[in-house]
C-alpha positions in Angstrom: 182.5 71.9 -55.0 183.4 75.3 -53.6 184.5 75.5 -50.0 183.1 79.0 -49.5 180.9 81.3 -51.5 182.3 84.3 -53.3 180.0 86.5 -51.2 179.6 85.4 -47.6 176.1 84.2 -46.8 174.0 86.7 -44.8 172.0 85.9 -41.7 168.7 86.4 -43.6 169.8 84.1 -46.5 170.9 81.5 -43.9 167.5 81.6 -42.3 165.8 81.2 -45.6 168.1 78.3 -46.6 167.5 76.5 -43.3 163.8 77.0 -43.6 163.8 75.6 -47.1 165.7 72.5 -46.0 163.4 72.0 -43.1 160.3 72.6 -45.3 161.1 69.6 -47.5 159.0 67.4 -45.1 156.0 69.8 -44.9 155.9 70.4 -48.6 156.1 66.6 -49.3 153.1 65.9 -47.1 150.8 69.0 -47.4 151.1 69.4 -51.2 149.8 65.8 -51.6 146.6 66.3 -49.5 144.4 68.0 -52.1 145.2 65.3 -54.8 144.5 62.2 -52.7 141.1 61.7 -54.5 143.0 61.7 -57.8 145.4 59.1 -56.5 142.6 57.0 -55.2 140.8 57.1 -58.6 144.0 56.2 -60.4 145.7 53.7 -58.0 143.0 52.4 -55.5 139.5 52.8 -56.9 138.3 49.8 -55.0 139.3 51.1 -51.6 139.9 54.9 -51.6 140.8 54.9 -47.9 144.1 53.2 -48.7 145.6 56.3 -50.4 146.1 57.7 -46.9 149.0 55.3 -46.7 150.8 57.5 -49.2 151.2 60.0 -46.3 151.9 57.3 -43.7 154.6 55.7 -45.9 156.5 59.0 -46.2 156.4 59.5 -42.4 157.7 56.0 -41.7 160.5 56.6 -44.2 161.4 59.9 -42.6 161.5 58.3 -39.2 163.8 55.5 -40.4 166.0 58.1 -42.1 166.2 60.3 -39.1 167.6 57.5 -37.0 170.7 57.4 -39.1 171.0 60.8 -40.8 172.2 62.5 -37.6 175.1 60.1 -36.7 176.1 59.8 -40.4 176.3 63.6 -40.7 178.6 63.6 -37.7 180.8 61.2 -39.5 180.8 62.4 -43.1 179.8 66.1 -42.8 176.6 68.0 -43.3 177.0 68.5 -47.1 177.4 64.9 -48.0 174.4 63.7 -46.0 172.2 66.5 -47.4 173.3 65.6 -51.0 172.7 61.9 -50.5 169.4 62.6 -48.8 168.3 64.8 -51.7 169.4 62.1 -54.2 167.3 59.5 -52.5 164.4 61.9 -52.3 164.6 62.8 -56.0 164.8 59.1 -57.0 161.7 58.5 -54.8 159.9 61.5 -56.4 160.6 60.3 -60.0 159.5 56.8 -59.0 156.3 58.2 -57.6 155.6 60.2 -60.7 155.7 57.0 -62.8 154.2 54.6 -60.3 151.7 52.3 -62.0 150.1 51.0 -58.8 149.6 51.8 -55.1 152.3 49.4 -54.0 155.0 51.1 -56.1 153.7 54.4 -54.9 154.2 53.4 -51.3 157.7 52.3 -52.0 158.4 55.6 -53.7 157.0 57.6 -50.8 159.0 55.6 -48.2 162.2 56.3 -50.2 161.2 60.0 -50.4 160.8 60.0 -46.6 164.2 58.4 -46.0 165.8 61.0 -48.3 163.9 63.9 -46.7 165.4 63.1 -43.3 168.8 64.2 -44.7 168.1 67.9 -45.4 165.8 68.0 -42.3 168.5 66.7 -39.9 171.3 68.7 -41.6 169.3 71.9 -41.1 169.2 71.3 -37.4 172.9 70.2 -37.3 174.1 73.3 -39.1 172.1 75.5 -36.7 173.8 73.8 -33.8 177.3 74.0 -35.5 177.0 77.8 -36.0 175.1 79.0 -33.0 174.5 78.2 -29.3 172.3 79.4 -26.5 170.1 82.3 -27.1 171.5 83.0 -30.6 170.6 79.4 -31.6 167.1 79.9 -30.1 166.7 83.1 -32.1 167.7 81.6 -35.4 165.4 78.6 -34.8 162.6 81.1 -34.1 163.2 82.9 -37.4 163.4 79.6 -39.3 160.1 78.4 -37.8 158.4 81.7 -38.7 159.3 81.1 -42.4 158.6 77.4 -42.0 155.0 77.9 -40.9 154.2 79.5 -44.2 154.6 76.1 -46.0 151.5 74.3 -44.6 149.5 77.5 -45.4 150.5 77.6 -49.1 151.5 74.0 -49.9 148.0 72.5 -50.4 147.1 75.4 -52.7 150.3 74.9 -54.7 149.7 71.2 -55.0 146.1 71.7 -56.1 147.2 74.4 -58.7 149.9 72.1 -60.1 147.5 69.2 -60.3 144.9 71.3 -62.0 147.3 72.7 -64.6 149.4 69.6 -65.3 148.0 66.6 -63.6 148.6 65.1 -60.1 151.8 63.2 -61.2 153.5 66.5 -61.9 153.6 67.3 -58.2 156.3 64.6 -57.9 158.4 66.5 -60.4 158.0 69.6 -58.4 159.3 67.7 -55.3 162.4 66.8 -57.3 162.9 70.4 -58.4 162.4 71.6 -54.8 165.0 69.2 -53.5 167.5 70.0 -56.2 167.2 73.7 -55.7 167.6 73.5 -51.9 170.7 71.2 -51.9 172.4 73.2 -54.6 171.7 76.4 -52.6 173.3 74.7 -49.6 176.4 73.5 -51.4 177.0 76.7 -53.3 176.3 79.3 -50.5 176.8 77.7 -47.1 180.3 76.3 -46.4 180.6 72.9 -44.6 180.1 73.6 -40.9 181.7 70.4 -39.5 185.5 70.3 -40.0 187.1 66.9 -40.5 188.9 67.0 -37.2 185.5 67.4 -35.4 183.9 64.3 -37.0 183.2 61.1 -35.2 183.3 57.5 -36.6 179.9 55.9 -37.3 179.3 52.9 -35.1 176.2 50.8 -35.1 176.9 49.7 -31.6 176.9 53.3 -30.4 173.3 53.7 -31.8 172.2 50.5 -30.0 173.7 51.6 -26.7 172.1 55.0 -27.2 168.7 53.3 -27.7 169.1 51.3 -24.5 170.1 54.4 -22.5 167.3 56.5 -23.8 164.6 53.9 -22.9 166.2 53.2 -19.5 165.4 56.7 -18.4 161.9 56.9 -17.0 161.4 60.6 -17.8 162.6 60.2 -21.4 160.6 57.0 -21.9 157.3 58.6 -20.7 157.9 61.8 -22.8 158.5 59.7 -25.9 155.3 57.7 -25.3 153.3 60.8 -24.8 154.9 62.5 -27.8 154.1 59.5 -29.9 150.4 59.7 -29.1 150.3 63.4 -29.9 152.0 62.8 -33.2 149.5 60.0 -33.8 146.6 62.5 -33.2 148.2 65.0 -35.6 148.9 62.5 -38.3 145.4 61.0 -38.0 143.8 64.4 -38.5 146.2 65.2 -41.3 145.7 62.0 -43.2 141.9 62.0 -42.8 141.2 65.8 -43.3 140.9 65.8 -47.1 138.4 62.9 -47.1 136.3 64.5 -44.3 136.2 67.8 -46.2 135.3 66.1 -49.4 133.0 63.3 -48.4 131.5 64.5 -45.1 131.0 68.2 -46.1 131.3 68.3 -49.9 134.1 70.9 -49.7 136.9 69.1 -51.6 137.3 72.0 -54.0 138.0 74.5 -51.3 140.0 72.1 -49.1 143.4 73.8 -49.7 142.0 77.2 -48.5 140.4 75.7 -45.4 143.6 73.7 -44.6 145.7 76.8 -45.1 143.4 78.8 -42.7 143.7 76.0 -40.2 147.5 76.0 -40.5 147.7 79.8 -40.2 145.6 79.8 -37.0 147.6 76.9 -35.5 150.9 78.6 -36.1 150.2 81.0 -33.2 150.6 78.0 -30.8 154.3 78.6 -30.8 153.9 82.2 -29.8 151.5 81.2 -27.0 153.9 78.6 -25.8 156.8 81.0 -25.7 154.7 83.3 -23.6 153.5 80.8 -21.0 156.1 78.0 -20.8 158.5 79.9 -18.6 155.8 80.7 -16.1 154.1 77.3 -15.8 156.6 74.8 -17.1 156.7 72.4 -20.1 154.8 69.5 -18.4 151.9 71.7 -17.4 151.5 73.3 -20.8 151.3 69.8 -22.4 148.9 68.5 -19.7 146.6 71.5 -20.0 146.6 71.4 -23.8 145.7 67.7 -23.7 143.0 68.3 -21.1 141.4 71.0 -23.3 141.7 68.6 -26.3 139.9 65.9 -24.4 137.0 68.3 -23.6 136.8 69.6 -27.1 136.8 66.0 -28.6 134.1 64.9 -26.1 131.9 67.8 -27.1 132.6 67.2 -30.8 131.7 63.5 -30.5 128.6 64.5 -28.6 127.5 66.8 -31.4 127.9 64.0 -33.9 126.0 61.4 -32.0 123.4 63.1 -29.7 122.0 65.8 -31.9 121.4 66.6 -35.6 123.0 69.9 -36.4 122.5 72.1 -39.5 125.3 71.6 -42.1 127.0 74.9 -41.4 127.0 74.4 -37.6 128.3 70.8 -38.0 131.1 72.0 -40.3 132.0 74.8 -37.8 132.2 72.3 -35.0 134.5 70.0 -37.2 136.7 72.9 -38.2 137.1 74.1 -34.6 138.0 70.5 -33.6 140.5 70.2 -36.4 142.2 73.5 -35.4 142.3 72.3 -31.8 144.1 69.1 -32.7 146.8 71.1 -34.7 147.0 73.7 -31.9 147.4 71.0 -29.3 150.2 69.4 -31.3 151.9 72.8 -31.6 151.9 73.1 -27.8 152.8 69.5 -27.1 155.4 68.2 -29.4 158.2 70.7 -28.8 157.7 70.8 -25.1 157.8 67.0 -24.8 160.8 66.9 -27.0 162.5 69.3 -24.6 161.4 67.1 -21.6 162.8 64.0 -23.3 166.1 65.7 -24.2 166.7 67.3 -20.8 168.6 64.3 -19.3 170.4 63.5 -22.5 172.8 66.4 -22.8 175.8 64.1 -22.9 174.5 62.5 -26.1 172.3 65.2 -27.5 172.7 64.5 -31.2 172.2 60.7 -31.0 169.4 61.1 -28.5 167.6 63.5 -30.7 167.7 61.1 -33.6 166.5 58.2 -31.5 163.7 60.1 -29.9 162.4 61.7 -33.2 162.7 58.4 -35.1 160.9 56.4 -32.4 158.0 58.8 -31.9 157.6 59.3 -35.7 157.5 55.6 -36.7 155.4 54.5 -33.7 152.9 57.3 -34.2 152.2 56.2 -37.8 151.5 52.6 -36.6 148.7 54.1 -34.4 147.5 56.8 -36.8 147.2 54.6 -39.9 144.5 52.2 -38.6 142.5 55.0 -37.1 142.6 56.9 -40.5 141.6 53.8 -42.4 138.5 53.5 -40.2 137.0 56.6 -41.9 133.4 55.7 -42.8 132.2 58.9 -44.4 131.9 60.8 -41.1 134.4 62.3 -38.7 133.2 60.2 -35.9 135.7 57.3 -35.9 138.6 59.8 -36.4 137.4 61.9 -33.4 137.0 58.8 -31.2 140.6 57.7 -32.1 141.9 61.2 -31.3 140.0 61.2 -28.0 141.4 57.9 -26.9 145.0 58.9 -27.8 144.6 62.2 -25.9 143.3 60.5 -22.8 146.3 58.1 -22.7 148.8 60.8 -23.5 147.4 63.0 -20.7 147.7 60.1 -18.2 151.3 59.6 -19.2 152.1 63.4 -19.0 150.8 63.8 -15.4 153.0 60.9 -14.4 156.1 63.0 -15.4 156.7 65.0 -12.2 158.1 68.5 -12.3 160.8 67.4 -9.9 162.1 65.0 -12.5 162.3 67.7 -15.2 164.0 70.1 -12.9 166.5 67.6 -11.7 
């Protein structure tokens, strides 16, 4: 394994590499969405709603992997954790390609999620190793610009692969994607954590970190609110294909509509960058949740109180779906910053704990809501509205004085 590339990696290539490592998660979720009906027909014909658990299982695995990937990368180095993560991810992908039933598929997807946490966390750690302050923020911004392209094109890629070669081939594409990204990392980017800067892995340190994170009121409230926002996002994500297909008979064009939704929602980060310095993180989240509550109430009213023409009903649904994604774009990053603010003395460990907790807990909320799908968007919208109200109540209890302290 070379310690340095023959030609030093450029800034542009580094950004592309970090974006690809980060995109492992988005590609693994979004490319599967158009083929959920195919999975249902093959693996769960008696209860098609259960195939949404294919997405939930991946997210749970990713949450579990995130808890340990950060501390392990501080002990063994960035390359080793990326390699082992990619190895687990590829094994999960191959198992998914051959899965004879839904139970095996869920195991495969959980294993994929655990593995995907490696490249995802390593990308963040490498950025932190190489840059700090405004330079780090600049690199992260460039990475996110590239990263936002994935949800736009991944559903179309997944649909095209399934159309040409069958839905199981998508899992082979996952394996190829992971192999290319980890080889690119090892061959082009030298290890960024020297041996003398590494820390021993201690399970007790993780347990003490968990206790300290949840002992802090600001951090605790931010995690709870972030969990609910993730739950709203994952609920909309897991249910979107079924709603397009069964409620509006637009399954064939779903990848294009989802790509448009993702492209519109990507501008949330630009809006946040413009307003967050003026009004603060907590207010941005509170206002975005308040708007989401109003939109969800109006959408539920349109479903229950009046009979709308098909095109108007679809326009209302699409606007509501974009609003959920947009709200998540304004909320998740800001709440993560609120939660991390008092944790500067243990930033790496705290980031793993916060991310893992919010991810896993959110799926436990989102999965039952998604499984309640009855052929209409109504139960999904009601679930999102309930989560938005509770999240908003939590956010307004986080005082600006606490965040500034």
